[in-house]
C-alpha positions in Angstrom: 14.6 -18.2 17.5 16.3 -20.8 19.8 16.1 -24.3 18.5 16.8 -27.1 21.0 17.7 -30.5 19.9 17.4 -33.3 22.5 20.2 -35.6 21.5 20.1 -37.4 24.8 16.5 -38.4 24.1 17.5 -39.7 20.7 20.2 -41.9 22.2 17.7 -43.5 24.6 15.5 -44.6 21.7 18.3 -46.9 20.4 17.9 -50.5 21.4 20.3 -51.9 24.0 21.1 -54.7 21.6 22.8 -52.4 19.2 26.6 -52.5 19.6 28.2 -49.6 21.4 30.3 -48.6 18.3 27.1 -48.2 16.2 25.6 -46.1 19.0 28.6 -43.8 18.9 28.5 -43.6 15.1 24.8 -42.6 15.2 25.5 -40.0 17.9 28.3 -38.5 15.8 26.1 -38.5 12.7 23.4 -36.6 14.6 25.9 -34.1 16.0 27.3 -33.4 12.5 23.8 -32.7 11.2 23.1 -30.3 14.0 26.4 -28.5 13.5 25.7 -28.1 9.8 22.3 -26.5 10.4 23.5 -23.8 12.8 25.4 -21.6 10.3 22.4 -21.6 8.0 20.1 -20.3 10.8 22.7 -17.7 11.9 23.2 -16.6 8.3 19.5 -16.1 7.7 19.1 -14.0 10.9 22.2 -11.9 9.9 20.8 -11.3 6.4 17.5 -10.2 7.8 19.2 -7.8 10.2 21.4 -6.4 7.5 18.5 -5.9 5.1 16.5 -3.9 7.7 19.5 -1.8 8.5 20.3 -1.2 4.9 16.7 -0.2 4.0 16.6 2.3 6.9 19.8 3.8 5.6 21.6 2.8 8.8 20.5 6.2 10.0 19.7 7.2 13.6 16.9 9.8 13.3 15.9 10.0 16.9 14.9 13.7 17.5 13.9 14.2 13.8 10.3 14.6 12.6 8.8 14.4 9.2 5.5 16.0 8.2 3.7 14.1 5.4 0.4 14.7 3.6 -1.2 11.6 2.1 -4.4 10.9 0.2 -7.1 9.3 2.5 -7.6 6.3 0.3 -4.0 5.2 1.0 -4.3 5.4 4.8 -3.7 1.7 5.6 -0.6 1.0 3.6 1.0 4.4 4.2 0.5 4.3 7.9 2.1 0.9 8.0 5.1 2.2 6.0 5.4 5.2 8.2 5.3 3.1 11.4 7.9 0.7 10.1 10.2 3.6 9.2 9.8 5.0 12.7 10.6 1.7 14.2 13.8 1.3 12.2 15.1 4.9 12.5 13.4 6.6 15.5 12.1 9.4 13.2 8.7 10.7 14.3 6.1 10.7 11.5 3.3 13.2 11.5 0.9 12.1 8.8 -2.1 14.1 7.6 -4.7 11.9 5.8 -7.3 13.9 3.8 -8.7 14.3 0.3 -6.6 16.0 -2.3 -8.5 19.3 -2.1 -8.0 19.6 1.6 -4.3 18.8 1.4 -3.7 21.3 -1.4 -5.5 24.0 0.6 -3.5 23.2 3.8 -0.1 23.2 1.9 -0.9 26.6 0.3 -2.2 28.2 3.5 0.0 26.7 6.2 3.1 26.8 4.0 4.6 23.8 5.8 5.2 20.1 5.3 7.9 17.9 3.9 6.2 15.4 1.6 2.9 15.0 -0.3 1.8 11.5 -1.3 -0.9 12.3 -3.9 -3.5 10.1 -5.5 -2.3 11.1 -9.0 0.4 13.4 -10.5 -2.4 15.8 -11.5 -3.0 16.6 -7.9 0.4 18.2 -7.6 -0.5 21.0 -10.1 -2.2 23.3 -7.5 0.9 23.1 -5.3 3.5 22.9 -8.1 5.3 26.1 -7.0 6.4 24.3 -3.8 7.2 20.9 -5.2 11.0 20.5 -5.4 11.1 16.9 -6.7 8.8 14.0 -7.4 9.1 10.3 -7.9 6.6 7.6 -8.8 5.7 5.0 -6.2 2.8 2.7 -7.3 0.1 2.5 -9.9 -3.4 3.8 -9.1 -5.9 1.7 -11.0 -9.5 2.8 -11.2 -12.2 0.0 -11.6 -15.9 -0.4 -12.1 -17.3 -2.4 -9.2 -20.7 -4.0 -8.4 -22.3 -6.3 -5.8 -21.0 -9.9 -5.8 -22.7 -11.9 -8.5 -23.4 -8.8 -10.5 -27.2 -9.0 -10.1 -27.8 -6.1 -12.6 -25.5 -7.7 -15.2 -23.3 -4.6 -15.6 -20.5 -5.3 -18.1 -19.5 -1.9 -19.3 -19.8 1.8 -18.5 -22.8 2.3 -20.8 -24.8 -0.1 -18.6 -24.6 2.4 -15.8 -27.2 4.5 -17.7 -29.9 1.9 -17.1 -32.6 3.4 -14.9 -32.4 0.7 -12.3 -28.7 1.4 -11.5 -27.9 3.6 -8.5 -24.4 5.0 -8.7 -22.1 6.5 -6.1 -19.0 8.5 -7.3 -16.2 10.6 -5.9 -16.5 14.3 -5.7 -14.8 15.6 -8.9 -13.7 18.8 -7.2 -11.9 17.2 -4.2 -10.7 13.7 -5.1 -8.8 12.2 -8.0 -11.1 9.2 -8.4 -14.1 11.6 -8.8 -12.3 13.4 -11.6 -11.5 10.1 -13.3 -15.0 8.8 -13.0 -16.4 11.9 -14.7 -13.9 11.6 -17.4 -14.6 8.0 -18.0 -18.4 8.4 -18.1 -18.0 11.4 -20.4 -15.9 9.4 -22.8 -18.6 6.7 -22.7 -21.2 9.3 -23.5 -23.3 8.6 -20.3 -22.3 11.1 -17.7 -25.5 13.1 -18.1 -27.6 9.9 -18.2 -26.4 8.0 -15.1 -28.3 8.1 -11.7 -25.7 9.4 -9.3 -27.3 9.3 -5.9 -24.3 10.6 -4.0 -20.8 11.8 -4.3 -18.2 11.4 -1.5 -14.8 13.0 -0.8 -12.7 9.9 -0.3 -12.4 6.5 -2.0 -13.1 4.4 1.1 -16.5 6.2 1.5 -17.3 5.3 -2.1 -16.6 1.6 -1.4 -18.5 1.6 1.8 -21.6 2.8 0.0 -21.6 -0.3 -2.1 -21.0 -2.7 0.8 -24.0 -1.4 2.7 -26.3 -1.6 -0.3 -26.7 2.2 -0.7 -26.0 1.8 -4.4 -25.6 -0.8 -7.2 -22.3 0.3 -8.7 -19.2 2.5 -8.1 -16.0 3.6 -9.7 -13.2 3.3 -7.2 -9.5 2.4 -6.9 -8.8 -1.3 -7.3 -7.0 -1.5 -3.9 -10.2 -0.2 -2.1 -12.1 -3.3 -3.2 -11.4 -5.4 -0.1 -14.7 -7.2 0.6 -16.0 -10.4 -0.9 -19.5 -8.8 -1.2 -18.1 -6.7 -4.0 -16.6 -7.7 -7.4 -14.8 -5.9 -10.1 -16.3 -5.7 -13.6 -13.8 -7.0 -16.1 -13.8 -4.2 -18.7 -10.9 -2.8 -20.6 -12.6 0.6 -20.7 -10.9 1.7 -17.4 -7.4 0.8 -18.4 -6.7 4.2 -20.1 -7.4 6.0 -16.9 -4.6 4.2 -14.8 -2.6 6.8 -12.9 0.5 6.7 -10.7 1.0 7.8 -7.1 3.8 10.3 -6.7 5.9 11.2 -3.6 6.4 14.9 -4.0 9.1 16.6 -1.9 8.1 20.1 -0.7 10.3 23.1 -0.6 9.3 23.9 2.9 11.3 20.9 4.2 14.2 21.8 6.4 15.3 18.3 7.4 16.8 16.9 4.2 18.6 14.1 6.1 15.3 12.6 7.4 13.5 13.2 4.1 16.2 11.6 2.0 16.3 8.5 4.3 12.5 8.2 4.1 12.5 8.5 0.3 15.1 5.8 0.1 13.0 3.6 2.4 10.0 4.1 0.0 12.2 2.5 -2.6 13.0 -0.5 -0.4 11.7 -4.1 -0.6 10.0 -3.6 2.7 7.9 -0.7 1.5 7.2 -2.5 -1.8 5.9 -5.5 0.1 3.6 -3.4 2.2 2.1 -1.7 -0.9 1.6 -5.0 -2.6 -0.1 -6.5 0.5 -2.7 -3.8 0.2 -3.4 -4.5 -3.5 -1.1 -1.9 -5.2 1.2 -2.5 -8.2 4.7 -1.2 -7.4 6.6 0.8 -9.9 10.1 -0.6 -9.5 13.1 1.3 -10.7 
């Protein structure tokens, strides 16, 4: 950013009655102030450039391509992370966003891919034979959510069994949040009593059902609650079901240079800031 200081203009504002020596002193004082500020601006720009280069591993990855699978509920933050990495390194990023069941099937049938960003560590089990390493990225926090103002006065999982409550959940066979929902409702003793009007295959679809008044309550990931028309029920019942999002390296990867650089980038402040912007809690090393 170029900052222009009009010292001549400042000189004109001084009254002609002021002695010439005082004018010179004032001009020198202003010049010294300007000179002092310049190194600070230059230093800040240099630090920013150095940080970006450091986080990208100072690696030129033009001509490289990474193939990554990622849970559909994490589309917005992960796409931003992938785009930023590409901008800094030149590495092409081929991202497949889908539910866990679809990704597991694709990995096992296509037998290709470099990395799997899963909704929970449990989702790595069906592909464990081809996971060469794994690291935790962020917390995945399930919540009970209702319409803003909580018109049906739902304060706990047991309240979902009331006959007036319409519930939308995730599909327990294809998405982590669906499995967690069933587990939580089973532990609360109400799974066979709640009125589940629909099950969806992705977390964003669960949230959308509540925003368009198709239901009265949902169990979804905390970061998916992004609209003021929805509020989270403050209940400690869901705390025991908090999971972590892993980044699992796949044995099919044949570009270790690009994969290593991207894994390092996932641990950077830049990536952490993006996750946090979208409502995730980062697991810092």
